[in-house]
N, C-alpha and C positions, 0 to 999 in steps of 0.2 A: 170678664170672659177669659182672660189669660189665666186667672186663678183656677177656673174650672178645668182648663186644659191640663194644668200642672197636677191637679188632684187626680184626674183620670189617668194621666201617665204614671203616677205613683201607684195607683191601683193595678194598672196593667203590669207594671214591673213586679209587684208583690204576687199577683196571681201567676205570672210566668215562673217565678221562683218556686211557688207551691206546686205547679205543674211538673217541674223538673224532679222535685222530691217524690211526688206520687208515682211518676213514671219509673223512677229508680226502685221504689218499693214494690211496684208491680213486677218488675223484672226479677228482683231478688226472690219474691214469693213464687214466681213461676219456676225458677231454678230449684227451689227447695221442694216443690211438689213432686218433681221427678224422683228425687232422692227418697222422699217419704213413701212414694208409691212402691219403689223397689224394696224398701224395708217391710212394708205391709205384705207384699207378695212373698218375701223370703220367710216371714214369720208364720204365715198361714198353714203351710204343710205340717210343721211341728205341732202347732196347736190342734189341728184336725186329727192327726195320728194319735196324739195323746188322748183326745176325747174318745177316739175309737178304742184305745186300750182300756180306758176306764169303763166304757160301755161293755167291752168283752168280759171284764172282771165282774161287772154287775150282773150280766146275763148268766155267767157261769158259776155264780155262788149265791148263797142266801145270807151273806154277812150284812148286818145292820151297821151302816157307817154314815157319818155326816155328809159324805160326798154323794151318796146315792139314796139315802133313806129319808122319806118325808116324815116330818114330825106331825103327830096327830092333831095337836092344837098349838100351832106356832104362836109365840108371844112377842118375839123381838126379831127385827130384821135390820141388817146392815145395808146401807145404800152408799155406793161409791159413785160420786158425780164428777165427771171430767170436764173442766172448762179450760180457758186459756189464761196465760199470764199477761198477755198484752191485748190491747184493743185494736182499732183500725181494721176490723174483720167483719164489718156489717153486723148481722144478727147472730153470728156464730155462738157466742157464749150465752146470749139471752135465750136462744132457742133451746140450748141444752138445759139451762136453768128452768125453763118452762116444762120441759119433759121431766126433770127431777121433781118439780112441784106436783105434777100430775101423778107420778108414781108414788110420791109420799102420801098424797091424799088418798090414793087407792089403798095403800097399806094401812093407813090409820083407820079408814072406813072398815077394814077387815078386823079391827081390834088389835093391831100390832103396834108396838112401840118401834120407832125408827131411829137408829143411830146413823148419823150422816158423816161420811168421810168425803173430803173434797180435794181435788187436784186442780190447781190453777188459782191465781190471784183474783180473777174476776168472780169466781164462785165464793172465795173466802170473803171478799169485800161485800158481796151481795148478802150473805148470811150475817156478816158482822154489822152491816148498816141496819139490818132488821132485828139485831140482838137475838139471833137464834143460835142455839147451841150447835157446836161442831165437835164431833168426837175426836177427829184427827184431820190434819190437812198437810199438803205438800205443794211447794211452789218452786219455780225456777228451771223446770226442764220440759215444759209442755211443747216447745218448738222442736226439740230434738231428743226425745226420750230414749233411754237405753234399757237393757234388760236389768241392769242393776237398780234403776229407778223403779221398774216394775216389782222387783223383789222387795224393795223398801216399802212400797205401797201395800203389797200383798201380805207382809209379815203380820201387822196387827189384825188384818181381816181373817187370816188363817187362825190366829190365836183366838179370835172372838168366836169363830164357828166351832172350834174344838172345845171351848169352855162351856160349862153349864149355864143356862140362862139365869139361874138364881145367883150366879157369881159374875153377872155382867156379860154373859155370852149371848150369841144370837142363833136363831134357828134357820135363817135364810140369808143369802147374800145376793144382792141385786147390783146392777151396774147401769149407769146412764152415760152414754158417750155419743159422739157424732160419727156416723158411718160414712166413709168416703165411697160414693157411688160413681161419680164422674167429676170432670172438671167443673161442671155447672151444677151438679146436684150433690148436696151433703145433707144427710137426714139424721136427726137425733133419734136414737133407739134406746129402748128399755129391755134389759135381758136379766134373767135370773141365772146366776152362776151356780149356786148351791141351794138346795140339793139339785143335782144334775137332772135335767129333764130329758128323757129319752124320746127320740123322734117316733119310735114305734112301740106299741104295747106288746105284751106277751102274745095276745091273740093275733095281732097283726103279723108278728114275727112267725107264728105258726102257720098262718095262711100263706105267707111268702115262701116259707120252707116247703109247704105242700105243693106249691106251684113249680118247685124245682129251682128256685133262686138260691144263691149262695147264702148259707147261714153262718152264724158266728162259730168259729172253731172251738173245740173243747180244750181247756187248759188245766194243767196241774200247777198249783201255786206253792212256792216255797219261800219263806217258812209257812205262810198262810195267806189266804185271800185278804184278810184284814190288814196284815202287814204290808201287802202290796198296795192296798188302797191308802194306807197311811203314807206310803212313799210317794204315791201319785198325787195325793191331795195338794201339797204345796206346788208341785210342778204344774198341775192343771190350772190352779188359780193364777199363778205367775204368768203362764203363757197366755191365758185369756186376757189378763190385765195388760200385758205387754202389747198384744195385738190391738186392744182397744185404745191404748195410748198412741200407737202408730197411726191407727185410723183417724183418731182425733187430730193428730198433728197434720196429717195430709189434708184433712177437711179444713183446718184452720188456715193453712197456707193457700188453699184454693179460695176460701172466703176472703182472705186478705187481697189476693190477686184480683178477684172480682170487684171488691170495694175500691181498690186503688185505681183500677181501670175506669170505673164509674167516676171517681174523683178527677182523674185526668181528663176524661171527656167533658165533664162539667166545667173544668178550668178552661179548656179550649173554647167552649161555647161562651163563657164569660169574657174571655179575652176578645173574641170577635165582637161581642156586644159592646164592650167598653171601647174598642177601637172605632166602631161606627159612631159612638157618641163623641169620642175625641175628634174624629174627622168632621163630624157635623158642627161641633163647637169651633173648630179651627176655620171651617168654611164660613161660619157666621161671623167670626172675628174679621176675616179677610173682607167679607162683604161690607161689614160696618166701617172698616178702614177706608175702603174705596168710596163708600157713600160720604164719609166725612171729607175726603180729599176733593170729591166732586162738588160737594156743597161749599167747601171753603173756596175752591176756584171760582165757582159761580158768584159767591158773595164778593170776592175780590174784583171780579170783572164788573159787577154792578157798581161797586164803589169807584172804580176807575172811570167808568162811563159817567158817573155823576159829577166827578171832579172836572171832567173835560167840558161839561156844560158851563 
């Protein structure tokens, strides 16, 4: 009985130590979420205005450019998949990987070859374990990405979209990342970055203009609309990838916080359960000791009474 109590006490001590660790990780993740949210909010206006500028150029010119022109028969597509470098975040990386698999299947079913680019050790390990090819990968900055990291990721993608498909280039650029909706909700999303998809068609724009709404302003481009699009292409891709990295970072911290809170709550429940078992074992040991003492005293009294006779 004493050995059982010692085992239970060791388990309680171990679970208590684990609880302290998960509680600390929960608090660290909570503090990082706030910083990540601020960065997401700060990056959104630049990315949105850049998209508006590209849209204005596309609506005001007839230039064929990889940024805005659909390929008649696209053959190759690049997929950028953003996962995490670390675990302990629930289903964060696995959900992003599932979304990536779904998009890859769709592109393959359309007859396109897919070049996969991965951010995060979890994604690299997933593809490596399955011996699937990776065109390029980056790790080590998913928790706190910078614009320099976004530029590094965007460089080979921009080069691929500008290169002819016969020379290893791609016709489309897609991205899969986890969008930060709220502290409790993070959703994997699939988006096509290039060619740019405009929210309104020409007919819809004409209808809006006919109703008196504000239309796109007319622009003169120097030296040319094509040169302007050439200059905007890398900025657009970099800004969108940077925003996606920040969204993914905020989502990862939120997922970590939620997972660590769940682990802390489970540890507390386990400690209560083990404490009840330890108390029951200790009570049983005390009861057994009392029973042995009473039994011994009774036996001694009977022996004494027999000797007196």
